[in-house]
N, CA, C and O of each residue as an XYZ file, in Angstrom:
952
protein
N     113.641     57.646    112.108
C     114.504     58.831    112.080
C     113.821     59.947    111.294
O     113.355     59.740    110.173
N     113.769     61.131    111.901
C     113.134     62.264    111.241
C     114.113     62.889    110.247
O     115.248     63.217    110.594
N     113.649     63.048    109.005
C     114.491     63.616    107.959
C     113.988     64.952    107.428
O     114.738     65.684    106.782
N     112.719     65.278    107.698
C     112.139     66.511    107.150
C     111.213     67.183    108.155
O     110.523     66.523    108.932
N     111.216     68.504    108.118
C     110.304     69.293    108.951
C     109.556     70.240    108.024
O     110.154     71.081    107.353
N     108.245     70.088    108.001
C     107.388     70.929    107.172
C     106.604     71.898    108.053
O     106.265     71.592    109.196
N     106.325     73.075    107.491
C     105.580     74.096    108.213
C     104.383     74.566    107.398
O     104.432     74.624    106.170
N     103.316     74.898    108.097
C     102.230     75.679    107.529
C     102.782     77.099    107.358
O     103.828     77.424    107.919
N     102.093     77.940    106.593
C     102.559     79.316    106.387
C     101.794     80.314    107.252
O     102.352     80.876    108.194
N     100.514     80.536    106.934
C      99.722     81.560    107.614
C      99.398     81.162    109.055
O      98.833     80.098    109.307
N      99.763     82.032    109.988
C      99.493     81.760    111.390
C     100.553     80.914    112.051
O     100.577     80.787    113.275
N     101.430     80.334    111.254
C     102.513     79.514    111.790
C     103.857     80.213    111.616
O     104.584     80.416    112.589
N     104.189     80.581    110.379
C     105.432     81.302    110.125
C     105.225     82.815    110.035
O     106.135     83.588    110.333
N     104.030     83.232    109.625
C     103.774     84.668    109.484
C     102.398     85.038    110.048
O     101.486     84.212    110.102
N     102.276     86.294    110.464
C     101.037     86.781    111.074
C     100.104     87.310    109.981
O     100.007     88.518    109.764
N      99.435     86.407    109.313
C      98.562     86.796    108.206
C      97.283     87.472    108.692
O      96.712     88.297    107.979
N      96.831     87.133    109.891
C      95.611     87.763    110.418
C      95.804     89.265    110.599
O      94.935     90.057    110.233
N      96.938     89.649    111.161
C      97.208     91.077    111.373
C      97.298     91.805    110.037
O      96.761     92.902    109.885
N      97.974     91.195    109.076
C      98.119     91.817    107.750
C      96.757     91.942    107.068
O      96.464     92.956    106.434
N      95.940     90.920    107.200
C      94.595     90.932    106.601
C      93.751     92.050    107.211
O      93.077     92.791    106.495
N      93.793     92.162    108.528
C      92.988     93.182    109.209
C      93.408     94.596    108.820
O      92.560     95.476    108.671
N      94.703     94.816    108.656
C      95.196     96.128    108.230
C      94.723     96.425    106.811
O      94.226     97.516    106.530
N      94.877     95.458    105.930
C      94.462     95.638    104.530
C      92.966     95.888    104.443
O      92.518     96.751    103.687
N      92.206     95.148    105.203
C      90.759     95.303    105.186
C      90.349     96.685    105.693
O      89.507     97.347    105.087
N      90.942     97.116    106.802
C      90.602     98.419    107.381
C      90.922     99.557    106.423
O      90.094    100.442    106.206
N      92.116     99.535    105.853
C      92.524    100.608    104.953
C      91.737    100.580    103.642
O      91.453    101.629    103.063
N      91.389     99.392    103.182
C      90.596     99.281    101.950
C      89.186     99.804    102.178
O      88.633    100.498    101.324
N      88.607     99.479    103.312
C      87.254     99.949    103.607
C      87.222    101.466    103.803
O      86.210    102.108    103.523
N      88.321    102.033    104.282
C      88.395    103.492    104.386
C      88.342    104.109    102.995
O      87.650    105.103    102.775
N      89.065    103.523    102.070
C      89.045    104.004    100.681
C      87.666    103.777    100.061
O      87.152    104.617     99.323
N      87.091    102.639    100.375
C      85.764    102.322     99.873
C      84.765    103.391    100.319
O      83.922    103.832     99.539
N      84.874    103.798    101.584
C      83.957    104.788    102.127
C      84.055    106.144    101.451
O      83.073    106.886    101.395
N      85.234    106.472    100.938
C      85.405    107.743    100.243
C      84.711    107.719     98.887
O      84.218    108.743     98.413
N      84.677    106.544     98.269
C      84.005    106.408     96.982
C      82.494    106.270     97.148
O      81.714    106.742     96.321
N      82.101    105.608     98.241
C      80.677    105.340     98.467
C      80.296    105.744     99.898
O      80.017    104.885    100.734
N      80.287    107.037    100.172
C      80.038    107.528    101.538
C      78.644    107.209    102.065
O      78.422    107.257    103.275
N      77.707    106.886    101.187
C      76.345    106.587    101.628
C      76.206    105.155    102.165
O      75.163    104.795    102.711
N      77.258    104.341    102.010
C      77.225    102.966    102.520
C      78.006    102.915    103.823
O      79.177    103.294    103.860
N      77.377    102.456    104.878
C      78.050    102.400    106.176
C      79.132    101.330    106.177
O      79.048    100.349    105.438
N      80.137    101.523    107.003
C      81.215    100.538    107.110
C      80.662     99.216    107.652
O      81.145     98.138    107.304
N      79.649     99.318    108.502
C      79.029     98.111    109.051
C      78.402     97.271    107.944
O      78.544     96.048    107.922
N      77.705     97.945    107.022
C      77.080     97.236    105.902
C      78.138     96.596    105.014
O      78.000     95.448    104.590
N      79.190     97.351    104.740
C      80.273     96.823    103.905
C      80.911     95.607    104.555
O      81.156     94.599    103.892
N      81.179     95.699    105.846
C      81.823     94.601    106.574
C      80.935     93.368    106.604
O      81.413     92.253    106.395
N      79.657     93.558    106.859
C      78.723     92.429    106.916
C      78.622     91.745    105.551
O      78.616     90.518    105.457
N      78.544     92.554    104.503
C      78.438     91.996    103.149
C      79.712     91.264    102.763
O      79.668     90.184    102.173
N      80.835     91.857    103.099
C      82.153     91.257    102.853
C      82.245     89.884    103.528
O      82.741     88.927    102.934
N      81.768     89.796    104.759
C      81.793     88.537    105.504
C      80.910     87.490    104.842
O      81.308     86.333    104.702
N      79.721     87.894    104.439
C      78.787     86.978    103.779
C      79.373     86.461    102.465
O      79.284     85.272    102.159
N      79.969     87.365    101.700
C      80.582     86.984    100.423
C      81.671     85.935    100.640
O      81.742     84.943     99.915
N      82.512     86.163    101.638
C      83.589     85.217    101.907
C      83.057     83.862    102.363
O      83.591     82.822    101.979
N      82.026     83.873    103.167
C      81.443     82.616    103.618
C      80.940     81.795    102.429
O      81.159     80.585    102.367
N      80.272     82.451    101.500
C      79.746     81.764    100.321
C      80.876     81.218     99.447
O      80.829     80.080     98.981
N      81.888     82.055     99.238
C      82.994     81.638     98.382
C      83.766     80.475     98.995
O      84.174     79.556     98.285
N      83.964     80.511    100.300
C      84.709     79.426    100.938
C      83.890     78.141    101.003
O      84.457     77.049    101.037
N      82.587     78.258    101.021
C      81.761     77.064    100.931
C      81.988     76.376     99.589
O      82.075     75.151     99.515
N      82.082     77.180     98.531
C      82.341     76.625     97.202
C      83.755     76.077     97.105
O      83.995     75.067     96.445
N      84.697     76.753     97.772
C      86.085     76.290     97.797
C      86.171     74.932     98.471
O      86.789     74.004     97.948
N      85.549     74.823     99.636
C      85.601     73.575    100.395
C      84.854     72.444     99.702
O      85.122     71.267     99.944
N      83.908     72.817     98.830
C      83.171     71.808     98.073
C      83.905     71.413     96.799
O      83.436     70.565     96.040
N      85.061     72.035     96.570
C      85.858     71.715     95.390
C      85.378     72.367     94.116
O      85.793     71.977     93.025
N      84.495     73.368     94.238
C      83.941     74.034     93.060
C      84.785     75.226     92.606
O      84.664     75.672     91.466
N      85.637     75.740     93.493
C      86.495     76.879     93.172
C      87.897     76.617     93.686
O      88.083     75.890     94.663
N      88.880     77.207     93.030
C      90.245     77.210     93.550
C      90.400     78.440     94.428
O      89.536     79.317     94.431
N      91.504     78.510     95.178
C      91.722     79.682     96.010
C      91.929     80.924     95.165
O      91.512     82.014     95.557
N      92.558     80.781     94.023
C      92.747     81.922     93.122
C      91.402     82.444     92.645
O      91.209     83.654     92.523
N      90.468     81.532     92.373
C      89.141     81.940     91.925
C      88.364     82.617     93.047
O      87.612     83.561     92.805
N      88.543     82.141     94.258
C      87.918     82.799     95.412
C      88.439     84.213     95.543
O      87.664     85.156     95.698
N      89.737     84.361     95.482
C      90.373     85.680     95.593
C      89.885     86.629     94.500
O      89.581     87.790     94.771
N      89.812     86.136     93.272
C      89.427     86.990     92.148
C      87.934     87.304     92.134
O      87.491     88.209     91.427
N      87.162     86.556     92.915
C      85.702     86.746     92.920
C      85.210     87.628     94.058
O      84.086     88.126     94.004
N      86.036     87.835     95.097
C      85.496     88.481     96.296
C      85.040     89.913     96.061
O      83.979     90.292     96.556
N      85.789     90.717     95.333
C      85.361     92.097     95.109
C      84.219     92.184     94.096
O      83.281     92.950     94.318
N      84.260     91.424     92.985
C      83.093     91.418     92.096
C      81.820     90.990     92.831
O      80.752     91.562     92.613
N      81.936     89.993     93.693
C      80.765     89.541     94.450
C      80.318     90.603     95.451
O      79.120     90.806     95.644
N      81.271     91.279     96.085
C      80.940     92.342     97.032
C      80.186     93.462     96.334
O      79.156     93.930     96.820
N      80.705     93.882     95.199
C      80.061     94.971     94.460
C      78.692     94.540     93.942
O      77.754     95.338     93.918
N      78.581     93.299     93.536
C      77.301     92.795     93.053
C      76.264     92.798     94.175
O      75.115     93.188     93.968
N      76.682     92.359     95.368
C      75.772     92.321     96.513
C      75.318     93.719     96.916
O      74.185     93.909     97.358
N      76.208     94.693     96.761
C      75.888     96.065     97.144
C      75.201     96.836     96.022
O      74.778     97.976     96.213
N      75.092     96.208     94.845
C      74.411     96.854     93.723
C      75.236     97.884     92.993
O      74.693     98.801     92.377
N      76.574     97.736     93.061
C      77.474     98.671     92.384
C      78.021     98.049     91.111
O      78.152     96.828     91.026
N      78.346     98.880     90.109
C      78.917     98.352     88.864
C      80.340     97.845     89.080
O      81.076     98.377     89.911
N      80.716     96.835     88.343
C      82.070     96.292     88.417
C      82.954     97.114     87.491
O      83.146     96.782     86.321
N      83.484     98.197     88.048
C      84.197     99.171     87.227
C      85.643     99.339     87.685
O      86.179     98.500     88.409
N      86.255    100.419     87.259
C      87.653    100.693     87.590
C      87.860    100.867     89.089
O      88.897    100.482     89.630
N      86.868    101.450     89.755
C      86.972    101.624     91.204
C      87.087    100.282     91.899
O      87.899    100.116     92.809
N      86.275     99.322     91.473
C      86.340     97.979     92.046
C      87.721     97.370     91.833
O      88.295     96.781     92.749
N      88.249     97.514     90.626
C      89.564     96.952     90.315
C      90.654     97.613     91.153
O      91.567     96.936     91.626
N      90.567     98.921     91.338
C      91.560     99.651     92.128
C      91.525     99.208     93.589
O      92.569     99.015     94.212
N      90.319     99.050     94.127
C      90.187     98.630     95.519
C      90.705     97.206     95.709
O      91.355     96.900     96.709
N      90.415     96.347     94.749
C      90.879     94.972     94.829
C      92.401     94.925     94.786
O      93.030     94.212     95.568
N      92.986     95.686     93.869
C      94.446     95.719     93.759
C      95.081     96.293     95.025
O      96.101     95.790     95.497
N      94.475     97.348     95.572
C      95.021     97.947     96.794
C      94.978     96.942     97.936
O      95.954     96.774     98.667
N      93.841     96.276     98.080
C      93.698     95.308     99.169
C      94.768     94.223     99.091
O      95.443     93.935    100.080
N      94.917     93.627     97.918
C      95.865     92.527     97.760
C      97.310     92.985     97.983
O      98.098     92.285     98.618
N      97.643     94.146     97.463
C      99.004     94.670     97.617
C      99.283     95.034     99.067
O     100.367     94.769     99.588
N      98.293     95.645     99.714
C      98.475     96.050    101.118
C      98.576     94.836    102.024
O      99.330     94.838    102.997
N      97.821     93.809    101.706
C      97.888     92.564    102.469
C      99.297     91.982    102.402
O      99.850     91.546    103.412
N      99.867     91.982    101.207
C     101.207     91.430    101.039
C     102.250     92.247    101.790
O     103.095     91.685    102.488
N     102.196     93.570    101.652
C     103.212     94.405    102.297
C     103.072     94.408    103.821
O     104.016     94.745    104.535
N     101.893     94.033    104.311
C     101.688     94.004    105.761
C     102.132     92.711    106.414
O     102.044     92.571    107.633
N     102.610     91.762    105.621
C     103.014     90.463    106.156
C     104.426     90.496    106.726
O     105.353     91.019    106.108
N     104.566     89.932    107.906
C     105.878     89.809    108.540
C     106.015     88.422    109.163
O     105.037     87.836    109.628
N     107.214     87.922    109.166
C     107.479     86.658    109.839
C     107.405     86.846    111.343
O     107.761     87.905    111.860
N     106.948     85.831    112.036
C     107.037     85.833    113.500
C     108.517     85.777    113.886
O     109.333     85.231    113.143
N     108.851     86.326    115.014
C     110.243     86.339    115.465
C     110.831     84.939    115.572
O     112.012     84.728    115.297
N     109.994     83.982    115.975
C     110.523     82.635    116.165
C     110.690     81.852    114.864
O     111.058     80.677    114.880
N     110.416     82.516    113.732
C     110.655     81.852    112.440
C     112.145     81.648    112.189
O     112.534     80.986    111.227
N     112.976     82.220    113.058
C     114.420     81.974    112.966
C     114.753     80.496    113.175
O     115.876     80.059    112.924
N     113.756     79.735    113.639
C     113.946     78.294    113.783
C     114.380     77.664    112.457
O     115.069     76.644    112.446
N     113.979     78.266    111.360
C     114.325     77.729    110.045
C     115.833     77.670    109.841
O     116.337     76.820    109.107
N     116.545     78.578    110.495
C     118.000     78.632    110.338
C     118.712     77.652    111.262
O     119.937     77.532    111.227
N     117.936     76.948    112.093
C     118.526     75.994    113.036
C     118.224     74.551    112.676
O     118.508     73.637    113.450
N     117.648     74.351    111.502
C     117.235     73.008    111.107
C     118.007     72.485    109.902
O     117.453     71.796    109.046
N     119.284     72.819    109.846
C     120.087     72.447    108.680
C     120.211     70.934    108.492
O     120.505     70.462    107.394
N     119.988     70.187    109.554
C     120.114     68.734    109.460
C     118.903     68.093    108.789
O     118.899     66.895    108.507
N     117.874     68.907    108.537
C     116.627     68.385    107.990
C     116.257     69.056    106.669
O     116.686     70.174    106.382
N     115.460     68.359    105.881
C     114.796     69.000    104.748
C     113.732     69.928    105.336
O     112.949     69.503    106.186
N     113.694     71.179    104.900
C     112.709     72.139    105.403
C     111.738     72.475    104.282
O     112.150     72.873    103.193
N     110.461     72.316    104.550
C     109.466     72.596    103.528
C     108.256     73.324    104.078
O     108.061     73.404    105.291
N     107.456     73.849    103.186
C     106.201     74.507    103.540
C     105.071     73.802    102.797
O     105.175     73.533    101.600
N     104.008     73.511    103.510
C     102.790     72.944    102.922
C     101.660     73.896    103.281
O     101.360     74.092    104.459
N     101.032     74.486    102.270
C     100.051     75.530    102.555
C      98.891     75.512    101.565
O      99.058     75.166    100.395
N      97.725     75.888    102.051
C      96.568     76.077    101.179
C      96.613     77.472    100.577
O      96.970     78.431    101.262
N      96.255     77.594     99.303
C      96.202     78.923     98.702
C      96.520     78.917     97.220
O      96.673     77.866     96.597
N      96.615     80.123     96.670
C      96.884     80.288     95.238
C      98.368     80.109     94.938
O      99.223     80.294     95.804
N      98.649     79.747     93.697
C     100.028     79.460     93.295
C     100.424     80.260     92.057
O     101.277     79.817     91.288
N      99.818     81.431     91.851
C     100.146     82.221     90.666
C     101.014     83.422     91.039
O     101.496     83.525     92.167
N     101.204     84.321     90.086
C     102.081     85.474     90.298
C     101.336     86.683     90.879
O     101.912     87.764     91.001
N     100.077     86.506     91.231
C      99.272     87.580     91.808
C      99.848     88.004     93.158
O     100.401     87.168     93.873
N      99.729     89.302     93.528
C     100.239     89.737     94.835
C      99.663     88.938     96.007
O     100.344     88.704     97.006
N      98.399     88.524     95.871
C      97.774     87.739     96.931
C      97.775     86.266     96.551
O      96.747     85.699     96.180
N      98.939     85.667     96.651
C      99.078     84.229     96.452
C     100.106     83.723     97.450
O     100.931     84.493     97.943
N     100.058     82.448     97.744
C     101.031     81.891     98.687
C     102.445     81.985     98.120
O     103.407     82.172     98.865
N     102.565     81.856     96.818
C     103.882     81.972     96.186
C     104.453     83.370     96.394
O     105.630     83.521     96.719
N     103.617     84.393     96.206
C     104.063     85.782     96.411
C     104.413     86.036     97.870
O     105.372     86.746     98.171
N     103.636     85.456     98.768
C     103.912     85.624    100.204
C     105.275     85.052    100.563
O     106.075     85.693    101.245
N     105.525     83.837    100.094
C     106.795     83.170    100.412
C     107.971     83.979     99.874
O     109.002     84.097    100.535
N     107.816     84.531     98.682
C     108.879     85.359     98.115
C     109.058     86.642     98.911
O     110.180     87.022     99.247
N     107.946     87.309     99.213
C     107.990     88.566     99.959
C     108.653     88.386    101.327
O     109.376     89.269    101.790
N     108.411     87.266    101.958
C     108.934     87.006    103.297
C     110.368     86.485    103.285
O     110.953     86.236    104.340
N     110.929     86.321    102.093
C     112.306     85.848    101.995
C     112.472     84.390    102.371
O     113.539     83.980    102.828
N     111.428     83.609    102.183
C     111.472     82.209    102.600
C     112.011     81.268    101.523
O     112.456     80.161    101.825
N     111.970     81.710    100.280
C     112.429     80.848     99.191
C     113.852     80.349     99.437
O     114.171     79.189     99.176
N     114.690     81.236     99.937
C     116.094     80.894    100.157
C     116.298     80.064    101.425
O     117.394     79.553    101.658
N     115.248     79.924    102.249
C     115.412     79.262    103.543
C     114.722     77.902    103.602
O     114.773     77.224    104.628
N     114.086     77.507    102.519
C     113.413     76.212    102.487
C     113.875     75.419    101.262
O     114.463     75.965    100.328
N     113.593     74.131    101.296
C     113.971     73.272    100.171
C     112.775     72.873     99.301
O     112.953     72.442     98.162
N     111.568     73.014     99.831
C     110.397     72.661     99.027
C     109.188     73.492     99.434
O     109.067     73.929    100.578
N     108.302     73.698     98.471
C     107.079     74.468     98.689
C     105.933     73.755     97.991
O     105.964     73.569     96.775
N     104.933     73.360     98.745
C     103.782     72.657     98.186
C     102.520     73.468     98.482
O     102.162     73.671     99.642
N     101.853     73.928     97.425
C     100.700     74.810     97.543
C      99.473     74.113     96.947
O      99.556     73.495     95.886
N      98.347     74.218     97.633
C      97.150     73.469     97.240
C      96.695     73.732     95.810
O      96.383     72.786     95.087
N      96.650     74.991     95.383
C      96.186     75.278     94.020
C      97.099     74.664     92.962
O      96.655     74.338     91.861
N      98.347     74.514     93.296
C      99.310     73.937     92.346
C      98.988     72.484     92.052
O      99.100     72.035     90.911
N      98.588     71.749     93.083
C      98.385     70.307     92.911
C      96.910     69.903     92.935
O      96.579     68.744     92.686
N      96.030     70.852     93.233
C      94.604     70.557     93.221
C      94.094     69.796     94.416
O      93.032     69.177     94.349
N      94.834     69.829     95.517
C      94.422     69.153     96.757
C      94.675     70.087     97.929
O      95.770     70.633     98.062
N      93.671     70.277     98.779
C      93.781     71.170     99.922
C      93.913     70.386    101.222
O      93.380     69.285    101.361
N      94.634     70.978    102.168
C      94.614     70.423    103.521
C      93.180     70.498    104.033
O      92.501     71.486    103.750
N      92.688     69.516    104.764
C      93.434     68.436    105.428
C      93.539     67.131    104.632
O      93.909     66.106    105.205
N      93.229     67.135    103.341
C      93.336     65.898    102.573
C      94.784     65.426    102.570
O      95.713     66.221    102.429
N      94.955     64.132    102.726
C      96.316     63.607    102.910
C      97.160     63.720    101.651
O      98.387     63.654    101.716
N      96.507     63.891    100.502
C      97.255     63.948     99.246
C      98.313     65.025     99.214
O      99.410     64.803     98.700
N      97.999     66.202     99.762
C      98.953     67.313     99.718
C     100.168     67.019    100.596
O     101.285     67.423    100.276
N      99.943     66.312    101.705
C     101.052     65.962    102.600
C     101.923     64.878    101.964
O     103.149     64.915    102.067
N     101.289     63.933    101.319
C     102.050     62.849    100.698
C     102.897     63.368     99.528
O     104.035     62.938     99.340
N     102.337     64.286     98.751
C     103.090     64.868     97.640
C     104.302     65.634     98.169
O     105.391     65.547     97.602
N     104.112     66.383     99.257
C     105.227     67.126     99.857
C     106.329     66.176    100.309
O     107.513     66.462    100.130
N     105.941     65.049    100.895
C     106.935     64.073    101.349
C     107.656     63.439    100.164
O     108.863     63.204    100.220
N     106.922     63.165     99.103
C     107.542     62.596     97.896
C     108.567     63.558     97.316
O     109.638     63.144     96.873
N     108.235     64.834     97.321
C     109.169     65.839     96.799
C     110.439     65.911     97.647
O     111.530     66.176     97.142
N     110.270     65.672     98.933
C     111.428     65.715     99.836
C     112.147     64.371     99.892
O     113.187     64.246    100.538
N     111.595     63.370     99.215
C     112.162     62.020     99.191
C     112.231     61.428    100.596
O     113.236     60.839    100.993
N     111.141     61.599    101.332
C     111.045     61.022    102.668
C     109.697     60.326    102.815
O     108.741     60.646    102.108
N     109.631     59.389    103.721
C     108.366     58.759    104.059
C     107.618     59.669    105.032
O     108.251     60.409    105.785
N     106.282     59.628    105.033
C     105.529     60.461    105.974
C     105.960     60.261    107.429
O     106.007     61.222    108.197
N     106.272     59.028    107.808
C     106.664     58.765    109.192
C     108.043     59.340    109.519
O     108.450     59.378    110.680
N     108.751     59.783    108.487
C     110.066     60.408    108.687
C     109.970     61.931    108.696
O     110.985     62.627    108.673
N     108.730     62.443    108.730
C     108.527     63.894    108.631
C     107.678     64.437    109.772
O     106.787     63.768    110.295
N     107.989     65.669    110.133
C     107.229     66.415    111.143
C     106.476     67.526    110.428
O     107.004     68.151    109.508
N     105.252     67.769    110.852
C     104.491     68.893    110.293
C     104.034     69.802    111.418
O     103.451     69.347    112.402
N     104.308     71.108    111.262
C     103.973     72.105    112.278
C     102.901     73.038    111.725
O     103.086     73.639    110.666
N     101.784     73.162    112.436
C     100.716     74.038    111.984
C      99.901     74.595    113.127
O     100.003     74.136    114.264
N      99.089     75.590    112.814
C      98.348     76.304    113.873
C      96.858     76.003    113.915
O      96.135     76.623    114.695
N      96.377     75.071    113.100
C      94.963     74.705    113.173
C      94.823     73.201    113.368
O      95.558     72.413    112.772
N      93.873     72.817    114.207
C      93.628     71.397    114.413
C      92.983     70.781    113.181
O      93.366     69.695    112.746
N      91.987     71.492    112.613
C      91.179     70.919    111.543
C      91.964     70.694    110.247
O      91.830     69.642    109.622
N      92.771     71.658    109.844
C      93.512     71.520    108.588
C      94.877     70.874    108.775
O      95.239     69.937    108.063
N      95.629     71.390    109.745
C      97.025     70.981    109.890
C      97.195     69.664    110.640
O      97.815     68.727    110.135
N      96.648     69.602    111.832
C      96.854     68.414    112.669
C      96.103     67.208    112.108
O      96.664     66.116    112.023
N      94.858     67.393    111.731
C      94.089     66.296    111.148
C      94.796     65.744    109.911
O      94.963     64.532    109.770
N      95.206     66.638    109.021
C      95.862     66.199    107.799
C      97.164     65.471    108.048
O      97.422     64.420    107.462
N      97.985     66.035    108.921
C      99.282     65.417    109.223
C      99.101     64.057    109.886
O      99.804     63.102    109.554
N      98.166     63.967    110.816
C      97.926     62.697    111.499
C      97.448     61.630    110.527
O      97.913     60.490    110.567
N      96.530     61.998    109.668
C      95.990     61.026    108.708
C      97.043     60.596    107.693
O      96.989     59.491    107.154
N      98.002     61.489    107.442
C      99.078     61.157    106.496
C     100.203     60.378    107.166
O     101.174     60.000    106.512
N     100.074     60.138    108.466
C     101.066     59.374    109.244
C     102.355     60.155    109.473
O     103.440     59.579    109.552
N     102.217     61.495    109.581
C     103.360     62.330    109.931
C     103.314     62.622    111.436
O     102.288     62.417    112.083
N     104.422     63.097    111.977
C     104.439     63.564    113.363
C     103.840     64.964    113.370
O     104.340     65.846    112.671
N     102.792     65.187    114.133
C     102.093     66.472    114.124
C     102.468     67.332    115.323
O     102.509     66.868    116.463
N     102.737     68.590    115.030
C     103.065     69.561    116.083
C     102.115     70.751    115.950
O     102.088     71.423    114.919
N     101.354     70.998    116.982
C     100.396     72.102    116.994
C     101.027     73.303    117.690
O     101.409     73.213    118.857
N     101.139     74.436    116.977
C     101.645     75.638    117.614
C     100.455     76.467    118.077
O      99.652     76.937    117.271
N     100.360     76.635    119.373
C      99.236     77.325    120.003
C      99.716     78.701    120.457
O     100.006     78.913    121.635
N      99.796     79.627    119.513
C     100.344     80.949    119.803
C      99.482     81.750    120.775
O      99.996     82.569    121.538
N      98.185     81.516    120.748
C      97.271     82.306    121.568
C      96.966     81.641    122.909
O      96.143     82.122    123.687
N      97.652     80.519    123.159
C      97.433     79.765    124.406
C      95.953     79.478    124.634
O      95.446     79.572    125.752
N      95.271     79.123    123.539
C      93.847     78.818    123.627
C      93.636     77.434    124.218
O      94.456     76.533    124.039
N      92.530     77.282    124.919
C      92.168     75.988    125.484
C      91.340     75.249    124.444
O      90.126     75.433    124.351
N      92.007     74.420    123.672
C      91.343     73.698    122.597
C      91.247     72.222    122.952
O      92.234     71.593    123.335
N      90.052     71.689    122.820
C      89.838     70.286    123.128
C      89.589     69.521    121.827
O      88.564     69.725    121.176
N      90.512     68.652    121.449
C      90.320     67.876    120.216
C      89.030     67.067    120.289
O      88.761     66.400    121.289
N      88.233     67.131    119.222
C      86.967     66.414    119.192
C      87.125     64.990    118.685
O      86.275     64.138    118.942
N      88.201     64.732    117.972
C      88.458     63.391    117.452
C      89.919     63.031    117.669
O      90.744     63.891    117.978
N      90.223     61.776    117.507
C      91.615     61.332    117.640
C      92.503     62.012    116.607
O      93.656     62.335    116.894
N      91.974     62.231    115.414
C      92.745     62.881    114.351
C      93.134     64.306    114.713
O      94.129     64.823    114.204
N      92.369     64.944    115.579
C      92.655     66.327    115.963
C      93.654     66.421    117.118
O      94.014     67.521    117.538
N      94.097     65.286    117.626
C      95.007     65.283    118.766
C      96.459     65.310    118.277
O      96.929     64.329    117.700
N      97.178     66.420    118.498
C      98.565     66.510    118.019
C      99.504     65.643    118.841
O      99.248     65.342    120.007
N     100.590     65.253    118.204
C     101.614     64.507    118.942
C     102.323     65.406    119.930
O     102.731     64.970    121.006
N     102.468     66.684    119.550
C     103.117     67.665    120.423
C     102.375     68.998    120.301
O     101.798     69.310    119.260
N     102.403     69.768    121.375
C     101.853     71.125    121.356
C     102.927     72.078    121.867
O     103.539     71.831    122.907
N     103.156     73.165    121.138
C     104.175     74.142    121.521
C     103.566     75.543    121.476
O     102.543     75.767    120.829
N     104.204     76.471    122.165
C     103.752     77.862    122.137
C     104.684     78.737    121.318
O     104.367     79.891    121.030
N     105.831     78.192    120.944
C     106.826     78.901    120.141
C     107.477     77.913    119.187
O     107.635     76.736    119.509
N     107.850     78.397    118.019
C     108.515     77.516    117.065
C     109.859     77.028    117.588
O     110.342     75.975    117.172
N     110.454     77.774    118.481
C     111.723     77.343    119.063
C     111.563     76.019    119.801
O     112.513     75.243    119.907
N     110.360     75.763    120.310
C     110.121     74.516    121.051
C     110.102     73.296    120.147
O     110.140     72.161    120.622
N     110.041     73.536    118.826
C     110.063     72.404    117.890
C     111.372     71.633    118.024
O     111.406     70.420    117.818
N     112.440     72.334    118.366
C     113.729     71.662    118.563
C     113.651     70.629    119.668
O     114.219     69.543    119.551
N     112.946     70.963    120.746
C     112.785     70.010    121.857
C     111.972     68.805    121.402
O     112.255     67.670    121.788
N     110.966     69.060    120.583
C     110.167     67.949    120.054
C     111.025     67.014    119.227
O     110.920     65.793    119.351
N     111.870     67.579    118.387
C     112.729     66.768    117.521
C     113.692     65.925    118.349
O     113.989     64.786    117.989
N     114.170     66.469    119.430
C     115.099     65.717    120.286
C     114.416     64.535    120.978
O     115.053     63.527    121.284
N     113.121     64.675    121.215
C     112.410     63.636    121.972
C     111.806     62.543    121.098
O     111.324     61.528    121.602
N     111.837     62.757    119.793
C     111.239     61.762    118.898
C     112.155     60.551    118.745
O     111.818     59.609    118.028
């Protein structure tokens, strides 16, 4: 019997990619006014390289997500040969604040209001502090605190998806066994792999209708949906 339904946050309940792209575009416009001699192409390429390096350290367990976030602008300025000054701090603050204000729930997130029979939780990778760019701030900004019963964030517990530890802790908090829980997410590698390995029912939301071929058994979801509303049909069939 299913007793809990957990959701990923970014890309599942909210359109974080769109918010990120808006924040990045507007921040780079401001950047260009301060440093007109640097092309936007150079800034974008350097920004991408910086993020790749930081996420390599994150995935290796050498940095937390909060540390990645706090390092990206200092690293960007260092790569470009600029001093880490007030301008850097202003741009970093603008980016993080704009990213937060640009976040909106997907229309089908109303599914949360139709799951009263279940424990509703969120399991997400990211920072857990009071910074504007943290998963905790996102959940508050989106009005989700009042609509869920539990929130499990990787930086809080020191375990990132797809490691099964974060899923097991979320289930313990909800007082359910993993086999009594459903997990809905938008990535095969983090969400589906983790949920499957934790012995949860995995639901892959394929918003872009992409043709994805699981490379391993762990990447094969129990269900695939194109809308969160379809999760109700999955629950009925379990």
